[in-house]
N, C-alpha and C positions, 0 to 999 in steps of 0.2 A: 541116407541122404540128409544133410543138415537142413536146418530151417531156412538158412540163407539160400541154399541151393534150390529148395522148394519155392521160395519167394521169387527167385530169378526165373525159374522154370515157368511158374504161373504167369508172370508178366510177359515172358517171351511167347508163351502160347496165346495170351491175349493179343499180343502184337501180331501174331500169325493170323488170327481171325480178323483183326482190324485191317490187315493188309488185304485179305480176301474181300472184305466189305468195300475198301477203297477201289480195288480193281473192278469190282462189279459196278460200283457207282460211276466210275470213270467211263466204263463201256456203255452203261445206260445213258449217261449224259451225251456221249458221242452219237449214239443211235437215235435218241429222241431229239437231238438238236436244241436242247434247252439253253446251252451256252456255247460259245465258240469251241471249235474242235481242239485247238492247241492247249488251252488250260485243262480241258477234260482229259486229253492224252497225257499231260504231265501228271494229273491226278491218278490215272491208271498206271503210269510208270512208277509213281511213288508207291502205289499198292503192290506192284510186283516186288519192288525192293523190300518193302516192309514184310511181305509174305515170306520171301526167302530168308530174310534176317530172323524172323520169328521162328521159322523151322530150324534153321541152323543154330540159333541161340538156345533153343530147347534141347537140342542134342548135346551142345557143349556144356550146358548146365548139369547134365547127368554125371559128368566126370570133373570133380573139383580140381584135379591136377591141370586141366586144360583151361581153366577159367581166365587165364591171362589172355588167351586168344579172343575171348568174348569182350574184354576191355577194349582191345584194338578195333574189333569189328563194330562194337556199339558206337565208338567215336566216329568211325568212317561213315557208317550208315546214318548217324545223326546229322553229320555235315551234308550228306547227300539229300536227306529229307528237308533240311533247311534250304538247300538250293532249290528243291522242288517247290517249296512254299514261295520262294522269291520268283520262281518261274511262273507260277500260277498268278501271282499278283502282277507280274510284268505283262503276261499275255491277256489278262482280264482288263488291264488298264486302270490307272488311278481314278478315272472318272466313274468306273463301274464297280469299285471295290465294295461299296456299301450294299450293292445288290447281291453280292456273292460272299458275304461274311460267313455263312454256314459252310460253304465249300472250303474256304481258307481255314476256318477253325477246325474242320474235320481233318484237313491235311496237317495241322499243327499238332494234333494229339500223338501221332506216332513219334514225332521228334521229341516231345516231352517224355514219352515212355522210353525212348532210346537213351535219353539223359539219365533217367532213373536206373535203367539197366546198367549203364556205364558206371554210375556211382556205386551201386550195389556190388557189381562184379569187381570193381577196382578195390573196394574195401575187403572183399573176400580174398582177392589175389594177394593183397598186402599181408593179411593174416596168414595165408598159406606159406608165404616166404619166410616167416619167422620160425 
């Protein structure tokens, strides 16, 4: 396994654990009633998407010949995660965004990691084509 593949695999595994943390955080926020249920449910949904993407990405990173699938998957998941961030901000309301900056920032981390995975896998796929 090349160093690029190892780097992609480590980031996707981190994304897997981050997705699990977001899922648990969303469920805890729903159960405790700390914030409205809709943004907490969107956070839990983003956690599920991130969890599945991290697991699938780690499997794809094992086989460099299939890395082009990860390019497409990372782009789609990144867009879904950005939509989840927008949904959280929408459901929280612009008046209460300052009270929930931590939640919004936590939901932005997977989107940034998806962008990093997309960039790394895209570069690796271009080198594999040559």
